[in-house]
HTML snippet that shows the backbone in 3Dmol.js (N, CA, C, O; Angstrom):
<script src="https://3Dmol.org/build/3Dmol-min.js"></script>
<div id="view" style="width:600px;height:400px;position:relative"></div>
<script>
const pdb = `
ATOM      1  N   MET A   1     154.576 116.052 162.103  1.00  0.00           N
ATOM      2  CA  MET A   1     154.858 117.001 161.043  1.00  0.00           C
ATOM      3  C   MET A   1     153.614 117.852 160.742  1.00  0.00           C
ATOM      4  O   MET A   1     153.698 119.078 160.670  1.00  0.00           O
ATOM      5  N   LEU A   2     152.467 117.191 160.567  1.00  0.00           N
ATOM      6  CA  LEU A   2     151.255 117.928 160.248  1.00  0.00           C
ATOM      7  C   LEU A   2     150.755 118.730 161.438  1.00  0.00           C
ATOM      8  O   LEU A   2     150.244 119.838 161.274  1.00  0.00           O
ATOM      9  N   GLU A   3     150.901 118.174 162.635  1.00  0.00           N
ATOM     10  CA  GLU A   3     150.453 118.883 163.830  1.00  0.00           C
ATOM     11  C   GLU A   3     151.257 120.159 164.057  1.00  0.00           C
ATOM     12  O   GLU A   3     150.719 121.144 164.565  1.00  0.00           O
ATOM     13  N   GLU A   4     152.526 120.155 163.691  1.00  0.00           N
ATOM     14  CA  GLU A   4     153.343 121.361 163.818  1.00  0.00           C
ATOM     15  C   GLU A   4     152.895 122.436 162.838  1.00  0.00           C
ATOM     16  O   GLU A   4     152.869 123.620 163.173  1.00  0.00           O
ATOM     17  N   ALA A   5     152.543 122.021 161.626  1.00  0.00           N
ATOM     18  CA  ALA A   5     152.136 122.978 160.595  1.00  0.00           C
ATOM     19  C   ALA A   5     150.724 123.517 160.831  1.00  0.00           C
ATOM     20  O   ALA A   5     150.417 124.654 160.473  1.00  0.00           O
ATOM     21  N   LEU A   6     149.867 122.685 161.439  1.00  0.00           N
ATOM     22  CA  LEU A   6     148.470 123.069 161.662  1.00  0.00           C
ATOM     23  C   LEU A   6     148.101 122.832 163.137  1.00  0.00           C
ATOM     24  O   LEU A   6     147.339 121.916 163.447  1.00  0.00           O
ATOM     25  N   PRO A   7     148.637 123.649 164.031  1.00  0.00           N
ATOM     26  CA  PRO A   7     148.458 123.396 165.465  1.00  0.00           C
ATOM     27  C   PRO A   7     147.011 123.521 165.962  1.00  0.00           C
ATOM     28  O   PRO A   7     146.690 122.990 167.025  1.00  0.00           O
ATOM     29  N   LEU A   8     146.152 124.193 165.237  1.00  0.00           N
ATOM     30  CA  LEU A   8     144.773 124.363 165.680  1.00  0.00           C
ATOM     31  C   LEU A   8     143.853 123.226 165.244  1.00  0.00           C
ATOM     32  O   LEU A   8     142.689 123.180 165.642  1.00  0.00           O
ATOM     33  N   VAL A   9     144.367 122.319 164.434  1.00  0.00           N
ATOM     34  CA  VAL A   9     143.567 121.207 163.925  1.00  0.00           C
ATOM     35  C   VAL A   9     143.654 120.025 164.885  1.00  0.00           C
ATOM     36  O   VAL A   9     144.742 119.648 165.321  1.00  0.00           O
ATOM     37  N   ASN A  10     142.511 119.451 165.206  1.00  0.00           N
ATOM     38  CA  ASN A  10     142.453 118.267 166.061  1.00  0.00           C
ATOM     39  C   ASN A  10     142.614 117.030 165.180  1.00  0.00           C
ATOM     40  O   ASN A  10     141.641 116.558 164.591  1.00  0.00           O
ATOM     41  N   PHE A  11     143.818 116.508 165.087  1.00  0.00           N
ATOM     42  CA  PHE A  11     144.099 115.362 164.221  1.00  0.00           C
ATOM     43  C   PHE A  11     143.545 114.054 164.789  1.00  0.00           C
ATOM     44  O   PHE A  11     143.606 113.017 164.128  1.00  0.00           O
ATOM     45  N   ASP A  12     143.010 114.096 166.003  1.00  0.00           N
ATOM     46  CA  ASP A  12     142.373 112.924 166.597  1.00  0.00           C
ATOM     47  C   ASP A  12     140.855 112.931 166.396  1.00  0.00           C
ATOM     48  O   ASP A  12     140.156 112.051 166.896  1.00  0.00           O
ATOM     49  N   ALA A  13     140.353 113.922 165.667  1.00  0.00           N
ATOM     50  CA  ALA A  13     138.908 114.039 165.447  1.00  0.00           C
ATOM     51  C   ALA A  13     138.386 112.828 164.677  1.00  0.00           C
ATOM     52  O   ALA A  13     139.098 112.224 163.874  1.00  0.00           O
ATOM     53  N   ASP A  14     137.127 112.490 164.943  1.00  0.00           N
ATOM     54  CA  ASP A  14     136.501 111.370 164.236  1.00  0.00           C
ATOM     55  C   ASP A  14     136.365 111.648 162.744  1.00  0.00           C
ATOM     56  O   ASP A  14     136.403 110.724 161.931  1.00  0.00           O
ATOM     57  N   PHE A  15     136.208 112.910 162.387  1.00  0.00           N
ATOM     58  CA  PHE A  15     136.079 113.298 160.985  1.00  0.00           C
ATOM     59  C   PHE A  15     137.012 114.477 160.736  1.00  0.00           C
ATOM     60  O   PHE A  15     136.596 115.635 160.761  1.00  0.00           O
ATOM     61  N   LEU A  16     138.270 114.161 160.497  1.00  0.00           N
ATOM     62  CA  LEU A  16     139.320 115.171 160.359  1.00  0.00           C
ATOM     63  C   LEU A  16     138.995 116.205 159.298  1.00  0.00           C
ATOM     64  O   LEU A  16     139.296 117.385 159.479  1.00  0.00           O
ATOM     65  N   PHE A  17     138.380 115.787 158.184  1.00  0.00           N
ATOM     66  CA  PHE A  17     138.097 116.713 157.085  1.00  0.00           C
ATOM     67  C   PHE A  17     137.273 117.907 157.561  1.00  0.00           C
ATOM     68  O   PHE A  17     137.456 119.019 157.066  1.00  0.00           O
ATOM     69  N   SER A  18     136.380 117.689 158.506  1.00  0.00           N
ATOM     70  CA  SER A  18     135.547 118.792 159.006  1.00  0.00           C
ATOM     71  C   SER A  18     136.352 119.806 159.815  1.00  0.00           C
ATOM     72  O   SER A  18     135.903 120.933 160.022  1.00  0.00           O
ATOM     73  N   GLU A  19     137.524 119.416 160.265  1.00  0.00           N
ATOM     74  CA  GLU A  19     138.402 120.309 161.027  1.00  0.00           C
ATOM     75  C   GLU A  19     139.223 121.226 160.114  1.00  0.00           C
ATOM     76  O   GLU A  19     139.829 122.189 160.585  1.00  0.00           O
ATOM     77  N   LEU A  20     139.244 120.930 158.817  1.00  0.00           N
ATOM     78  CA  LEU A  20     140.140 121.613 157.887  1.00  0.00           C
ATOM     79  C   LEU A  20     139.425 122.668 157.061  1.00  0.00           C
ATOM     80  O   LEU A  20     138.287 122.474 156.632  1.00  0.00           O
ATOM     81  N   ASP A  21     140.106 123.784 156.843  1.00  0.00           N
ATOM     82  CA  ASP A  21     139.636 124.750 155.861  1.00  0.00           C
ATOM     83  C   ASP A  21     140.475 124.540 154.600  1.00  0.00           C
ATOM     84  O   ASP A  21     141.330 123.656 154.567  1.00  0.00           O
ATOM     85  N   SER A  22     140.240 125.334 153.580  1.00  0.00           N
ATOM     86  CA  SER A  22     140.951 125.123 152.316  1.00  0.00           C
ATOM     87  C   SER A  22     142.462 125.281 152.474  1.00  0.00           C
ATOM     88  O   SER A  22     143.227 124.575 151.818  1.00  0.00           O
ATOM     89  N   LEU A  23     142.893 126.183 153.322  1.00  0.00           N
ATOM     90  CA  LEU A  23     144.332 126.355 153.557  1.00  0.00           C
ATOM     91  C   LEU A  23     144.916 125.122 154.235  1.00  0.00           C
ATOM     92  O   LEU A  23     146.026 124.701 153.908  1.00  0.00           O
ATOM     93  N   GLY A  24     144.179 124.544 155.172  1.00  0.00           N
ATOM     94  CA  GLY A  24     144.637 123.336 155.846  1.00  0.00           C
ATOM     95  C   GLY A  24     144.775 122.171 154.888  1.00  0.00           C
ATOM     96  O   GLY A  24     145.756 121.428 154.936  1.00  0.00           O
ATOM     97  N   VAL A  25     143.782 122.011 154.010  1.00  0.00           N
ATOM     98  CA  VAL A  25     143.834 120.939 153.010  1.00  0.00           C
ATOM     99  C   VAL A  25     145.032 121.145 152.094  1.00  0.00           C
ATOM    100  O   VAL A  25     145.780 120.206 151.824  1.00  0.00           O
ATOM    101  N   THR A  26     145.212 122.362 151.621  1.00  0.00           N
ATOM    102  CA  THR A  26     146.341 122.667 150.733  1.00  0.00           C
ATOM    103  C   THR A  26     147.664 122.427 151.438  1.00  0.00           C
ATOM    104  O   THR A  26     148.592 121.880 150.843  1.00  0.00           O
ATOM    105  N   THR A  27     147.762 122.827 152.688  1.00  0.00           N
ATOM    106  CA  THR A  27     148.996 122.617 153.460  1.00  0.00           C
ATOM    107  C   THR A  27     149.319 121.133 153.571  1.00  0.00           C
ATOM    108  O   THR A  27     150.462 120.726 153.359  1.00  0.00           O
ATOM    109  N   ILE A  28     148.325 120.331 153.899  1.00  0.00           N
ATOM    110  CA  ILE A  28     148.546 118.888 154.021  1.00  0.00           C
ATOM    111  C   ILE A  28     149.010 118.299 152.700  1.00  0.00           C
ATOM    112  O   ILE A  28     149.985 117.548 152.668  1.00  0.00           O
ATOM    113  N   LEU A  29     148.330 118.627 151.614  1.00  0.00           N
ATOM    114  CA  LEU A  29     148.710 118.084 150.304  1.00  0.00           C
ATOM    115  C   LEU A  29     150.129 118.494 149.913  1.00  0.00           C
ATOM    116  O   LEU A  29     150.897 117.677 149.407  1.00  0.00           O
ATOM    117  N   MET A  30     150.470 119.746 150.146  1.00  0.00           N
ATOM    118  CA  MET A  30     151.807 120.229 149.786  1.00  0.00           C
ATOM    119  C   MET A  30     152.887 119.563 150.643  1.00  0.00           C
ATOM    120  O   MET A  30     153.928 119.158 150.126  1.00  0.00           O
ATOM    121  N   MET A  31     152.642 119.449 151.944  1.00  0.00           N
ATOM    122  CA  MET A  31     153.640 118.852 152.830  1.00  0.00           C
ATOM    123  C   MET A  31     153.869 117.377 152.490  1.00  0.00           C
ATOM    124  O   MET A  31     155.010 116.920 152.435  1.00  0.00           O
ATOM    125  N   LEU A  32     152.794 116.645 152.263  1.00  0.00           N
ATOM    126  CA  LEU A  32     152.931 115.224 151.925  1.00  0.00           C
ATOM    127  C   LEU A  32     153.610 115.046 150.580  1.00  0.00           C
ATOM    128  O   LEU A  32     154.438 114.153 150.405  1.00  0.00           O
ATOM    129  N   SER A  33     153.256 115.895 149.639  1.00  0.00           N
ATOM    130  CA  SER A  33     153.871 115.832 148.314  1.00  0.00           C
ATOM    131  C   SER A  33     155.379 116.055 148.405  1.00  0.00           C
ATOM    132  O   SER A  33     156.160 115.325 147.794  1.00  0.00           O
ATOM    133  N   ASP A  34     155.776 117.053 149.161  1.00  0.00           N
ATOM    134  CA  ASP A  34     157.203 117.355 149.326  1.00  0.00           C
ATOM    135  C   ASP A  34     157.930 116.279 150.130  1.00  0.00           C
ATOM    136  O   ASP A  34     159.021 115.850 149.755  1.00  0.00           O
ATOM    137  N   GLU A  35     157.334 115.852 151.221  1.00  0.00           N
ATOM    138  CA  GLU A  35     157.977 114.893 152.121  1.00  0.00           C
ATOM    139  C   GLU A  35     158.184 113.524 151.474  1.00  0.00           C
ATOM    140  O   GLU A  35     159.216 112.884 151.678  1.00  0.00           O
ATOM    141  N   PHE A  36     157.199 113.082 150.696  1.00  0.00           N
ATOM    142  CA  PHE A  36     157.253 111.731 150.136  1.00  0.00           C
ATOM    143  C   PHE A  36     157.515 111.704 148.631  1.00  0.00           C
ATOM    144  O   PHE A  36     157.505 110.643 148.008  1.00  0.00           O
ATOM    145  N   ASP A  37     157.750 112.888 148.055  1.00  0.00           N
ATOM    146  CA  ASP A  37     158.028 113.011 146.621  1.00  0.00           C
ATOM    147  C   ASP A  37     156.943 112.310 145.793  1.00  0.00           C
ATOM    148  O   ASP A  37     157.225 111.490 144.920  1.00  0.00           O
ATOM    149  N   ILE A  38     155.693 112.667 146.105  1.00  0.00           N
ATOM    150  CA  ILE A  38     154.550 112.128 145.378  1.00  0.00           C
ATOM    151  C   ILE A  38     153.753 113.286 144.784  1.00  0.00           C
ATOM    152  O   ILE A  38     153.880 114.431 145.217  1.00  0.00           O
ATOM    153  N   SER A  39     152.950 112.975 143.808  1.00  0.00           N
ATOM    154  CA  SER A  39     152.128 113.988 143.162  1.00  0.00           C
ATOM    155  C   SER A  39     150.718 113.942 143.747  1.00  0.00           C
ATOM    156  O   SER A  39     150.008 112.948 143.600  1.00  0.00           O
ATOM    157  N   LEU A  40     150.328 115.012 144.403  1.00  0.00           N
ATOM    158  CA  LEU A  40     148.977 115.154 144.945  1.00  0.00           C
ATOM    159  C   LEU A  40     148.359 116.413 144.360  1.00  0.00           C
ATOM    160  O   LEU A  40     149.032 117.435 144.227  1.00  0.00           O
ATOM    161  N   ASP A  41     147.083 116.342 144.011  1.00  0.00           N
ATOM    162  CA  ASP A  41     146.409 117.523 143.482  1.00  0.00           C
ATOM    163  C   ASP A  41     145.017 117.644 144.085  1.00  0.00           C
ATOM    164  O   ASP A  41     144.665 116.908 145.007  1.00  0.00           O
ATOM    165  N   ALA A  42     144.236 118.564 143.567  1.00  0.00           N
ATOM    166  CA  ALA A  42     142.915 118.848 144.127  1.00  0.00           C
ATOM    167  C   ALA A  42     142.001 117.629 144.110  1.00  0.00           C
ATOM    168  O   ALA A  42     141.130 117.506 144.971  1.00  0.00           O
ATOM    169  N   THR A  43     142.176 116.740 143.166  1.00  0.00           N
ATOM    170  CA  THR A  43     141.313 115.555 143.099  1.00  0.00           C
ATOM    171  C   THR A  43     141.576 114.598 144.266  1.00  0.00           C
ATOM    172  O   THR A  43     140.745 113.741 144.563  1.00  0.00           O
ATOM    173  N   ASP A  44     142.711 114.739 144.917  1.00  0.00           N
ATOM    174  CA  ASP A  44     143.035 113.912 146.080  1.00  0.00           C
ATOM    175  C   ASP A  44     142.464 114.490 147.376  1.00  0.00           C
ATOM    176  O   ASP A  44     142.463 113.817 148.407  1.00  0.00           O
ATOM    177  N   ALA A  45     141.986 115.711 147.331  1.00  0.00           N
ATOM    178  CA  ALA A  45     141.483 116.398 148.525  1.00  0.00           C
ATOM    179  C   ALA A  45     140.013 116.069 148.759  1.00  0.00           C
ATOM    180  O   ALA A  45     139.159 116.956 148.745  1.00  0.00           O
ATOM    181  N   THR A  46     139.731 114.803 148.971  1.00  0.00           N
ATOM    182  CA  THR A  46     138.356 114.373 149.196  1.00  0.00           C
ATOM    183  C   THR A  46     138.137 114.070 150.685  1.00  0.00           C
ATOM    184  O   THR A  46     139.090 113.769 151.403  1.00  0.00           O
ATOM    185  N   PRO A  47     136.899 114.150 151.139  1.00  0.00           N
ATOM    186  CA  PRO A  47     136.630 113.781 152.534  1.00  0.00           C
ATOM    187  C   PRO A  47     137.081 112.349 152.839  1.00  0.00           C
ATOM    188  O   PRO A  47     137.547 112.071 153.944  1.00  0.00           O
ATOM    189  N   LYS A  48     136.947 111.450 151.880  1.00  0.00           N
ATOM    190  CA  LYS A  48     137.381 110.064 152.094  1.00  0.00           C
ATOM    191  C   LYS A  48     138.880 109.986 152.352  1.00  0.00           C
ATOM    192  O   LYS A  48     139.316 109.268 153.252  1.00  0.00           O
ATOM    193  N   ASN A  49     139.674 110.719 151.571  1.00  0.00           N
ATOM    194  CA  ASN A  49     141.132 110.676 151.714  1.00  0.00           C
ATOM    195  C   ASN A  49     141.636 111.416 152.944  1.00  0.00           C
ATOM    196  O   ASN A  49     142.714 111.117 153.457  1.00  0.00           O
ATOM    197  N   LEU A  50     140.863 112.373 153.411  1.00  0.00           N
ATOM    198  CA  LEU A  50     141.298 113.204 154.537  1.00  0.00           C
ATOM    199  C   LEU A  50     140.401 113.021 155.768  1.00  0.00           C
ATOM    200  O   LEU A  50     140.320 113.910 156.615  1.00  0.00           O
ATOM    201  N   MET A  51     139.737 111.879 155.864  1.00  0.00           N
ATOM    202  CA  MET A  51     138.811 111.644 156.967  1.00  0.00           C
ATOM    203  C   MET A  51     139.541 111.463 158.297  1.00  0.00           C
ATOM    204  O   MET A  51     139.110 112.002 159.316  1.00  0.00           O
ATOM    205  N   THR A  52     140.639 110.709 158.295  1.00  0.00           N
ATOM    206  CA  THR A  52     141.408 110.434 159.507  1.00  0.00           C
ATOM    207  C   THR A  52     142.881 110.383 159.144  1.00  0.00           C
ATOM    208  O   THR A  52     143.238 110.417 157.966  1.00  0.00           O
ATOM    209  N   LEU A  53     143.733 110.302 160.151  1.00  0.00           N
ATOM    210  CA  LEU A  53     145.163 110.126 159.863  1.00  0.00           C
ATOM    211  C   LEU A  53     145.403 108.813 159.123  1.00  0.00           C
ATOM    212  O   LEU A  53     146.270 108.742 158.251  1.00  0.00           O
ATOM    213  N   ASP A  54     144.646 107.783 159.462  1.00  0.00           N
ATOM    214  CA  ASP A  54     144.796 106.495 158.768  1.00  0.00           C
ATOM    215  C   ASP A  54     144.458 106.617 157.283  1.00  0.00           C
ATOM    216  O   ASP A  54     145.130 106.016 156.445  1.00  0.00           O
ATOM    217  N   SER A  55     143.429 107.383 156.953  1.00  0.00           N
ATOM    218  CA  SER A  55     143.075 107.538 155.544  1.00  0.00           C
ATOM    219  C   SER A  55     144.130 108.357 154.796  1.00  0.00           C
ATOM    220  O   SER A  55     144.357 108.146 153.604  1.00  0.00           O
ATOM    221  N   ILE A  56     144.766 109.284 155.495  1.00  0.00           N
ATOM    222  CA  ILE A  56     145.860 110.047 154.877  1.00  0.00           C
ATOM    223  C   ILE A  56     147.045 109.117 154.611  1.00  0.00           C
ATOM    224  O   ILE A  56     147.666 109.190 153.551  1.00  0.00           O
ATOM    225  N   VAL A  57     147.354 108.252 155.560  1.00  0.00           N
ATOM    226  CA  VAL A  57     148.432 107.271 155.377  1.00  0.00           C
ATOM    227  C   VAL A  57     148.122 106.370 154.185  1.00  0.00           C
ATOM    228  O   VAL A  57     149.008 106.083 153.380  1.00  0.00           O
ATOM    229  N   THR A  58     146.887 105.928 154.067  1.00  0.00           N
ATOM    230  CA  THR A  58     146.475 105.076 152.950  1.00  0.00           C
ATOM    231  C   THR A  58     146.661 105.809 151.629  1.00  0.00           C
ATOM    232  O   THR A  58     147.125 105.218 150.653  1.00  0.00           O
ATOM    233  N   LEU A  59     146.305 107.082 151.588  1.00  0.00           N
ATOM    234  CA  LEU A  59     146.491 107.890 150.377  1.00  0.00           C
ATOM    235  C   LEU A  59     147.965 107.948 149.996  1.00  0.00           C
ATOM    236  O   LEU A  59     148.316 107.741 148.835  1.00  0.00           O
ATOM    237  N   VAL A  60     148.824 108.226 150.967  1.00  0.00           N
ATOM    238  CA  VAL A  60     150.264 108.313 150.700  1.00  0.00           C
ATOM    239  C   VAL A  60     150.802 106.959 150.222  1.00  0.00           C
ATOM    240  O   VAL A  60     151.582 106.901 149.271  1.00  0.00           O
ATOM    241  N   GLU A  61     150.391 105.889 150.873  1.00  0.00           N
ATOM    242  CA  GLU A  61     150.855 104.563 150.465  1.00  0.00           C
ATOM    243  C   GLU A  61     150.416 104.230 149.037  1.00  0.00           C
ATOM    244  O   GLU A  61     151.178 103.643 148.268  1.00  0.00           O
ATOM    245  N   LYS A  62     149.193 104.606 148.692  1.00  0.00           N
ATOM    246  CA  LYS A  62     148.686 104.386 147.335  1.00  0.00           C
ATOM    247  C   LYS A  62     149.526 105.150 146.315  1.00  0.00           C
ATOM    248  O   LYS A  62     149.913 104.601 145.284  1.00  0.00           O
ATOM    249  N   LYS A  63     149.801 106.410 146.610  1.00  0.00           N
ATOM    250  CA  LYS A  63     150.586 107.242 145.698  1.00  0.00           C
ATOM    251  C   LYS A  63     152.025 106.724 145.574  1.00  0.00           C
ATOM    252  O   LYS A  63     152.603 106.750 144.488  1.00  0.00           O
ATOM    253  N   LEU A  64     152.596 106.257 146.680  1.00  0.00           N
ATOM    254  CA  LEU A  64     153.947 105.694 146.625  1.00  0.00           C
ATOM    255  C   LEU A  64     153.973 104.433 145.774  1.00  0.00           C
ATOM    256  O   LEU A  64     154.938 104.201 145.045  1.00  0.00           O
ATOM    257  N   ALA A  65     152.938 103.624 145.854  1.00  0.00           N
ATOM    258  CA  ALA A  65     152.862 102.388 145.071  1.00  0.00           C
ATOM    259  C   ALA A  65     152.722 102.678 143.586  1.00  0.00           C
ATOM    260  O   ALA A  65     153.143 101.876 142.753  1.00  0.00           O
ATOM    261  N   GLU A  66     152.127 103.830 143.245  1.00  0.00           N
ATOM    262  CA  GLU A  66     151.946 104.214 141.844  1.00  0.00           C
ATOM    263  C   GLU A  66     153.213 104.750 141.201  1.00  0.00           C
ATOM    264  O   GLU A  66     153.287 104.870 139.978  1.00  0.00           O
ATOM    265  N   LYS A  67     154.206 105.072 142.012  1.00  0.00           N
ATOM    266  CA  LYS A  67     155.447 105.671 141.470  1.00  0.00           C
ATOM    267  C   LYS A  67     156.214 104.682 140.625  1.00  0.00           C
ATOM    268  O   LYS A  67     157.274 105.015 140.095  1.00  0.00           O
TER     269      LYS A  67
END
`;
const viewer = $3Dmol.createViewer("view");
viewer.addModel(pdb, "pdb");
viewer.setStyle({}, {cartoon: {color: "spectrum"}});
viewer.zoomTo();
viewer.render();
</script>
């Protein structure tokens, strides 16, 4: 899903956050928010949360658990 929306981003990078610009970060947050019906905002857009695909999954799981 994310690779389709951001085809120029290397989602296998060791440090995914460095691959993203502000539009990429916003796109990821919006897509995850819509797909999983969770609330994500600018405070969630940290290098820790967006470091790898695994860290993004952890963020989503955390937000789902808070619902």
